[in-house]
N, C-alpha and C positions, 0 to 999 in steps of 0.2 A: 464476425468481426476476422480479419486477416493477421498474418503471423507481424506484417509491419505495424498495424495498428495496433495491435498486443503491445507491441515493443515499445511504440510511442506512447502508450497510455501508461506503462509501467512507468517509464522515465519519467513522464509528468508527474507521477504519483510519488515519486522519490523525490523530484524537485520540491515539490508541495509538502512531503514529509519533513524534509528537511528545513524548508523555514518555518514549519509547525514548532519543530524541535530546536529552532534556533542554533542550526548546524551551519558552519558558513563554508566548511572546506568539502573537499570531493574523496580524500582518501577513504572514507568507509563508506562508501556508496554500494558497494558488492554486498558488506553485513547490513546495512538497511534493506536493500531490495531482501535479502533473505529471511529479514525479522518480519518486513511486509508479506511475504509468502506464506510464512508461520502463522501469519495473523490469519490470513485468509483462509488456511485449513482449519484452523481454530473456527472461524465467523461458520463455516461450512457446515460445522458440526452444530452450533448453538442455533443457527436460522437456516429453517427450512427455505429450499431452493434459493439460497444465496448464489449472487455470480459475482466472482472480483471483478468484472469487468461492467457490470450493469448495477453498480451500487449507487444508494442514496447517500444523498449529504449527510445522513448519520453515520451510516455503515463506513462512509469515509474519514468520518472525525474517530468513530473508534477503531479504525485502524491506523489513523496517527497517533492517537492517544496510546494503544497498544506500544507501539514504537517507542514512545516517549518513555512509558513506564519502562 
């Protein structure tokens, strides 16, 4: 995956996470992205072979749940 593809993937994940969390404004997107990245670190510790750019639907949902919490 190229850097541009990774950026597009992260942007889409931030948008999806905002929708899941019912956030309608753009002010805190950088904070949401930081929380997502921290969640990736935690999932990497918990799930052997975890890849943030090849997440299963369950892993994507867990990521959004961690951000919402």
